[in-house]
C-alpha positions in Angstrom: -1.2 -5.3 0.6 -3.1 -7.8 -1.3 -6.2 -6.7 -3.3 -8.2 -9.9 -3.2 -10.7 -10.5 -6.1 -13.8 -12.6 -5.3 -13.5 -14.2 -8.8 -9.9 -14.8 -9.9 -11.0 -14.7 -13.5 -12.7 -11.3 -13.5 -11.7 -7.8 -12.5 -13.0 -6.3 -9.3 -14.1 -2.8 -8.7 -14.8 -1.6 -5.2 -16.0 1.8 -4.1 -19.0 4.0 -4.4 -18.5 4.9 -8.0 -16.3 4.2 -11.0 -13.4 6.4 -10.0 -11.0 3.5 -10.4 -11.3 1.7 -13.7 -10.0 -1.5 -15.3 -8.2 0.8 -17.8 -6.0 2.1 -15.0 -4.9 -1.5 -14.2 -4.4 -2.2 -17.9 -2.1 0.9 -18.2 0.0 -0.3 -15.3 0.2 -3.8 -16.7 1.1 -2.4 -20.1 3.9 -0.4 -18.6 5.4 -3.4 -16.8 5.0 -5.7 -19.8 6.6 -3.3 -22.2 9.4 -2.5 -19.8 10.2 -6.3 -19.6 9.8 -7.1 -23.3 10.7 -3.9 -25.2 7.3 -3.8 -26.9 5.7 -0.4 -27.5 3.1 0.6 -24.9 -0.4 1.7 -25.9 -1.5 5.2 -25.3 -3.9 5.5 -22.4 -7.4 7.0 -23.1 -8.7 7.5 -19.6 -9.0 11.1 -18.2 -5.6 12.3 -16.7 -7.0 13.3 -13.3 -4.9 13.6 -10.2 -5.1 11.2 -7.3 -2.8 9.8 -4.5 -2.4 6.2 -5.6 -0.9 2.8 -4.9 0.0 0.0 -7.3 -0.1 -3.5 -6.0 1.2 -6.6 -7.8 0.0 -10.0 -6.6 0.8 -13.5 -7.7 -2.2 -15.7 -8.2 -2.1 -19.2 -6.9 -2.5 -22.1 -9.3 -4.5 -23.9 -6.7 -8.2 -22.9 -6.6 -9.4 -21.1 -3.5 -6.0 -19.8 -2.4 -5.6 -16.1 -2.0 -3.2 -14.2 -4.2 0.3 -13.6 -2.7 1.7 -10.1 -2.4 4.5 -9.4 -4.9 5.0 -5.7 -4.6 3.1 -2.6 -3.4 4.2 1.0 -3.3 2.4 4.3 -3.7 2.4 8.0 -3.1 0.2 10.2 -1.0 0.7 13.3 -3.3 -1.9 13.7 -6.0 -0.3 12.6 -9.3 -1.6 12.7 -12.9 -2.9 9.2 -13.4 -1.3 8.4 -16.7 2.2 9.3 -15.5 1.7 8.3 -11.9 0.3 4.8 -12.6 3.1 4.1 -15.1 5.8 5.3 -12.6 4.5 3.3 -9.7 3.8 0.2 -11.7 7.5 0.0 -12.2 8.5 1.2 -8.7 6.3 -1.4 -7.1 7.5 -4.1 -9.5 11.2 -3.4 -9.2 12.0 -1.4 -6.1 9.9 -2.9 -3.3 12.7 -3.8 -0.9 10.7 -6.7 0.5 10.9 -8.7 -2.8 13.2 -9.4 -5.7 12.4 -7.7 -9.0 9.5 -9.1 -11.0 10.8 -10.7 -14.2 9.1 -11.6 -17.5 8.5 -15.2 -16.6 6.1 -14.2 -13.8 3.8 -12.1 -15.9 1.1 -14.8 -16.6 0.7 -15.4 -12.9 0.3 -11.7 -12.0 -2.7 -9.6 -11.1 -2.5 -5.8 -10.8 -4.5 -3.8 -8.2 -4.9 0.0 -8.3 -6.0 2.0 -5.3 -6.9 5.6 -5.8 -7.0 7.4 -2.4 -9.8 9.8 -1.5 -11.6 11.4 1.4 -8.6 12.3 3.6 -9.3 13.6 7.1 -7.3 14.0 10.3 -8.3 11.7 13.1 -9.0 13.1 16.6 -7.1 10.2 18.0 -5.4 7.0 16.9 -8.8 5.3 17.3 -10.7 7.8 15.1 -11.3 5.6 12.1 -13.5 2.7 10.9 -12.2 -0.8 10.1 -13.1 -1.8 6.6 -13.8 1.7 5.5 -10.7 3.7 6.2 -7.0 3.3 5.5 -4.7 4.9 8.0 -1.5 6.9 7.7 0.3 7.3 11.0 3.2 9.5 12.0 4.8 9.8 15.5 8.0 11.2 17.0 10.7 9.1 18.5 9.3 8.0 21.9 12.4 9.2 23.7 11.4 12.7 22.6 8.0 12.5 24.3 7.4 14.4 27.5 7.8 12.2 30.6 4.6 10.3 31.5 2.9 11.2 34.7 2.4 7.5 35.5 5.6 5.5 35.7 5.9 2.6 33.3 7.1 -0.9 34.3 8.3 -1.6 30.8 12.1 -1.5 30.5 13.6 1.2 28.3 14.2 0.0 24.7 17.6 1.7 25.0 18.6 0.1 28.3 20.6 -2.7 26.8 22.7 -0.5 24.6 26.2 0.1 25.8 26.2 3.6 24.2 22.9 5.5 24.3 22.0 7.4 21.2 21.8 11.2 21.5 19.0 13.4 20.1 21.2 14.2 17.1 21.6 10.5 16.2 18.0 9.4 16.8 15.5 8.9 14.0 13.2 11.8 15.0 10.0 10.6 13.4 8.3 7.5 12.0 5.5 7.0 9.6 3.6 4.1 7.9 0.3 3.4 6.2 -2.2 0.5 5.8 -4.7 0.5 3.0 -8.4 0.0 4.0 -8.5 -3.7 3.2 -5.5 -4.7 5.4 -7.2 -4.7 8.9 -10.2 -6.9 7.8 -7.9 -9.3 5.9 -5.7 -9.8 8.9 -8.6 -9.9 11.4 -7.1 -7.0 13.4 -8.9 -4.6 15.7 -8.0 -0.9 15.8 -5.3 -1.2 18.4 -3.7 -4.2 16.7 -3.7 -2.3 13.4 -2.1 0.8 14.9 0.4 -1.3 16.8 1.3 -3.2 13.6 1.7 0.2 11.8 4.0 1.4 14.5 6.2 -1.6 14.0 6.0 -1.2 10.2 7.2 2.4 10.6 10.4 1.0 12.2 9.8 1.4 16.0 11.1 -1.8 17.7 10.8 -0.7 21.3 7.9 -1.0 23.7 4.5 0.2 22.4 3.0 1.9 25.4 -0.2 3.9 25.6 2.0 7.1 25.6 3.4 6.0 22.2 -0.1 5.3 20.8 -1.3 8.7 22.0 1.6 10.4 20.3 0.4 9.1 16.9 -1.0 11.6 14.5 -3.5 9.6 12.4 -4.8 10.6 9.0 -7.6 8.4 7.7 -8.6 8.0 4.0 -10.7 5.8 1.8 -9.8 4.2 -1.5 -11.4 3.2 -4.8 -9.9 -0.1 -6.1 -9.8 -2.2 -9.2 -8.0 -5.5 -9.9 -7.3 -7.3 -13.2 -5.4 -10.4 -14.1 -3.0 -11.2 -16.9 -5.5 -12.8 -19.2 -7.7 -9.8 -19.1 -4.8 -7.5 -19.8 -3.7 -9.7 -22.8 -7.3 -9.5 -24.2 -7.3 -5.7 -23.7 -4.0 -5.2 -25.4 -4.7 -7.4 -28.4 -8.2 -5.9 -28.9 -6.6 -2.5 -29.0 -4.0 -3.4 -31.6 -1.0 -4.2 -29.3 1.4 -6.9 -30.1 2.3 -9.7 -27.6 
């Protein structure tokens, strides 16, 4: 979930207002830096409002023109107080993203921190009821074997047909869910169906993705306010505010 800055040397703020601030990123960076070095964190001064949020760590390339590489991204859809929530998820995304090894101190100079504050949640009328480049999506759907039988027979083989012992309803994973932040579909060049299909895979479904499966998706769309800062900006902020490096 890369938050790609247009200028690698300056912070990026996207959105209709200044909901998401560089100070939010500095607080997340400060939490990680102090966790890795045992330095004392600086007290945040921004308002302690509540938002659903995601914290993204990217590694910036040493080669000009190359996009940052995702290093960790985890968030929460429940509104959290920003001071506590950003600090908590700065560490969760740095140390507990199962896709990556834990971030260590030697990586700090190459990192950038992106904060996404989620807003404007609305239920979609269908899996296509959202706008690429504007909305993020959160999908949920039941296990396809629990869906009512389709009125039109499918030629696709059952995803369970090769199993020697078929799972029962009690052993099935009954529901799946996944999310993509608003920037993902444009970055990947996906249309709506490709995005939803990828989210279905991300949620853990490995069987056939039929139209019945897509229509079973409950989609909740949202927007985000984003800010991204790099290590050098964080160091300048910390030292300017009396912090030791």
